[in-house]
C-alpha positions in Angstrom: -3.7 -25.3 -6.3 -6.5 -27.2 -7.9 -7.8 -26.5 -11.4 -11.0 -24.9 -10.0 -8.8 -22.6 -7.8 -6.7 -21.6 -10.7 -9.7 -20.3 -12.7 -11.3 -18.6 -9.7 -12.4 -15.0 -10.5 -10.5 -12.3 -8.6 -12.6 -10.3 -6.2 -9.8 -8.1 -4.8 -7.4 -6.3 -7.2 -4.2 -4.8 -5.8 -2.0 -2.3 -7.7 1.5 -1.4 -7.3 1.8 2.4 -7.1 5.0 3.8 -8.7 5.2 3.2 -12.5 1.9 1.2 -12.4 -0.5 4.0 -11.4 1.8 7.0 -11.9 5.2 7.9 -13.4 8.1 7.5 -11.0 11.2 5.9 -12.4 11.6 8.7 -15.0 12.2 11.1 -12.1 15.0 8.9 -10.8 16.5 8.5 -14.2 16.6 12.3 -14.6 18.1 12.7 -11.2 20.9 10.4 -12.1 21.6 12.4 -15.3 21.8 15.6 -13.2 24.1 13.9 -10.7 26.4 12.9 -13.5 26.5 16.5 -14.8 27.1 17.8 -11.3 30.0 15.4 -10.6 31.6 15.5 -14.1 34.1 18.3 -13.2 35.4 16.0 -10.4 35.8 12.7 -12.2 33.9 12.5 -15.5 30.7 10.4 -15.6 31.9 7.0 -16.5 30.4 4.3 -14.3 28.6 6.7 -12.0 25.2 5.0 -12.4 26.7 1.6 -11.5 28.4 3.2 -8.5 25.1 4.7 -7.3 23.3 1.3 -7.8 25.9 -0.5 -5.7 25.5 2.1 -3.0 21.7 1.8 -3.1 21.9 -2.0 -2.7 24.3 -1.7 0.2 22.0 0.7 1.9 18.7 -1.2 1.4 18.9 -3.1 4.7 19.5 0.1 6.6 17.4 2.7 4.7 14.9 0.6 2.7 13.3 1.8 -0.5 12.1 5.3 -1.5 13.2 8.8 -2.1 15.0 9.5 1.1 17.1 6.4 0.7 17.9 7.4 -2.8 18.9 10.9 -1.7 21.2 9.5 1.0 22.7 7.1 -1.5 23.4 9.9 -4.0 25.2 11.9 -1.4 27.2 8.9 -0.2 28.2 8.1 -3.8 29.2 11.6 -4.5 31.5 11.8 -1.5 33.1 8.5 -2.4 33.6 9.0 -6.1 35.1 12.5 -5.5 37.3 11.1 -2.7 35.8 13.7 -0.4 36.5 16.6 -2.6 32.9 17.5 -3.3 32.1 21.0 -2.2 29.3 21.8 0.3 27.5 23.8 -2.4 27.3 20.7 -4.6 26.0 18.6 -1.8 23.3 21.2 -1.3 22.4 20.9 -5.0 21.9 17.2 -4.5 19.6 17.9 -1.5 17.7 20.4 -3.7 17.3 17.8 -6.4 15.7 15.3 -3.9 13.3 18.1 -2.7 12.4 18.8 -6.4 11.6 15.1 -6.8 9.4 15.2 -3.7 7.5 18.1 -5.1 7.1 16.8 -8.6 3.5 16.6 -9.8 1.9 13.1 -9.7 1.3 12.2 -13.3 -1.0 9.3 -13.8 -0.2 6.7 -16.5 -2.4 6.5 -19.5 -5.8 5.0 -18.9 -5.4 4.9 -15.1 -7.9 7.8 -14.5 -10.6 5.9 -16.4 -9.9 2.3 -15.4 -9.6 2.7 -11.6 -13.0 4.3 -11.0 -14.6 1.6 -13.3 -13.0 -1.3 -11.5 -13.9 0.2 -8.0 -17.5 -0.3 -8.9 -17.1 -4.1 -9.3 -14.1 -5.0 -7.2 -12.4 -4.2 -3.9 -9.2 -2.3 -4.8 -6.0 -2.1 -2.8 -2.6 -0.5 -3.2 0.5 -2.5 -2.2 3.7 -0.6 -2.6 7.2 -0.3 -1.3 8.9 3.0 -0.5 8.8 5.7 2.1 5.5 5.9 4.0 5.1 9.7 4.0 6.1 10.0 0.4 3.7 7.3 -0.8 0.8 8.6 1.3 1.5 12.1 -0.1 1.5 10.8 -3.7 -1.6 8.8 -3.2 -3.4 11.9 -1.8 -2.2 14.1 -4.7 -3.1 11.5 -7.3 -6.8 11.9 -6.8 -7.2 8.1 -6.7 -7.4 7.6 -2.9 -11.3 7.4 -2.8 -11.3 4.3 -5.0 -9.0 2.2 -2.8 -10.2 0.4 0.3 -6.7 -0.3 1.6 -3.3 1.1 1.1 -0.3 -1.0 2.3 3.2 0.5 2.3 5.6 -2.4 2.9 9.4 -2.7 3.3 9.6 -5.6 0.8 7.4 -7.6 -1.5 8.1 -11.3 -0.9 5.9 -14.3 -0.7 5.9 -14.0 3.1 4.8 -10.4 3.0 1.9 -11.1 0.5 0.9 -14.1 2.6 0.6 -11.9 5.7 -1.4 -9.3 3.9 -3.8 -11.8 2.5 -4.2 -13.3 5.9 -4.7 -9.8 7.5 -7.4 -8.9 5.0 -8.9 -12.4 4.9 -8.5 -12.8 1.1 -8.1 -16.3 -0.4 -5.1 -16.2 -2.8 -7.2 -17.5 -5.7 -9.5 -14.5 -5.4 -6.6 -12.0 -5.4 -5.0 -10.3 -8.4 -1.9 -8.2 -8.2 -1.1 -5.7 -11.0 2.3 -4.2 -11.3 5.3 -3.3 -13.5 7.8 -5.5 -11.7 7.9 -9.2 -12.2 10.1 -9.6 -9.2 8.1 -7.6 -6.7 4.5 -7.5 -8.0 3.9 -10.7 -9.9 6.1 -13.7 -9.2 5.5 -13.8 -5.4 1.7 -13.6 -5.8 1.4 -16.3 -8.5 3.7 -18.5 -6.3 1.0 -18.3 -3.6 -1.7 -19.3 -6.0 -3.0 -15.8 -6.8 -3.4 -14.0 -10.2 -0.7 -11.8 -11.5 -0.8 -9.1 -14.3 2.5 -7.7 -15.5 2.3 -4.3 -17.2 5.8 -3.2 -18.0 6.9 0.4 -17.7 9.3 2.0 -20.2 12.1 2.1 -17.6 12.7 -0.7 -15.0 15.1 -0.2 -12.0 17.9 -2.7 -12.3 16.9 -4.2 -8.9 13.4 -5.0 -10.1 14.5 -6.8 -13.3 13.6 -10.6 -13.2 12.5 -13.4 -15.4 10.2 -16.3 -14.7 11.7 -19.5 -13.5 10.3 -23.0 -14.1 8.5 -22.8 -10.8 6.7 -19.6 -11.6 5.7 -20.9 -15.1 3.6 -23.5 -13.3 1.6 -20.6 -12.0 0.9 -18.5 -15.2 0.6 -14.8 -15.2 -0.5 -12.4 -17.9 1.4 -9.5 -19.7 -0.7 -6.5 -20.7 0.6 -3.6 -22.7 -1.3 -1.0 -20.6 -3.8 -0.8 -17.8 -6.6 0.1 -20.2 -6.6 -3.6 -21.2 -7.3 -4.8 -17.7 -11.1 -4.6 -17.7 -11.2 -6.7 -20.8 -8.9 -9.3 -19.2 -11.1 -9.5 -16.2 -14.2 -10.0 -18.3 -12.5 -12.9 -20.0 -11.6 -14.4 -16.6 -15.3 -14.1 -15.6 -16.6 -15.8 -18.8 -18.4 -19.1 -18.2 -15.5 -21.3 -19.5 -13.4 -19.9 -16.6 -15.9 -20.6 -14.0 
């Protein structure tokens, strides 16, 4: 990437959805706590979160990401750690817990309701998110944000290859593309590796699978940390200043 490309001003801004536009991981953390309480009479709660995580990782290739996959992994973990002793009524409670998560209100993160309409007036906005298609479409509809986004892409993974294909599909030069998200691993590092812009806005809770740090390769393609999305318009204004031209 040339110096001119590196300082190109983004014309298309893509956002992750969960924990970037609205709260999500907090619901999973609460579900894990309730699962621990439910299974405590069978085995105590030591190590249950790690057991669940291992199950989720083993199931990714078959079930992918999202709420349904999480629910199946909770049931599988419960059966395994109780050695098959879990009662049908308790399995039913796990299913009810997943349904509660599905019906939970979509709570926008601070500043999102003001920033997204503002940016939609000056940029093409996209959502690029992992997860279950129906669940993500439902949350997007209930969020009230759908009118501001030109494209919503629900993908099975966020890798360099996936982002490259999306940029090709929408005919977006990487240097004119900016990705905003709470995960370095999924939202930022693959994009900057392609020559795009990355903005990392950490969420209070990060799923263990999404935790990552920059390697020497990615540091050659710098990205920006912002404390919250309300700072994004100011960052874009600085990018567009004459000395970035």
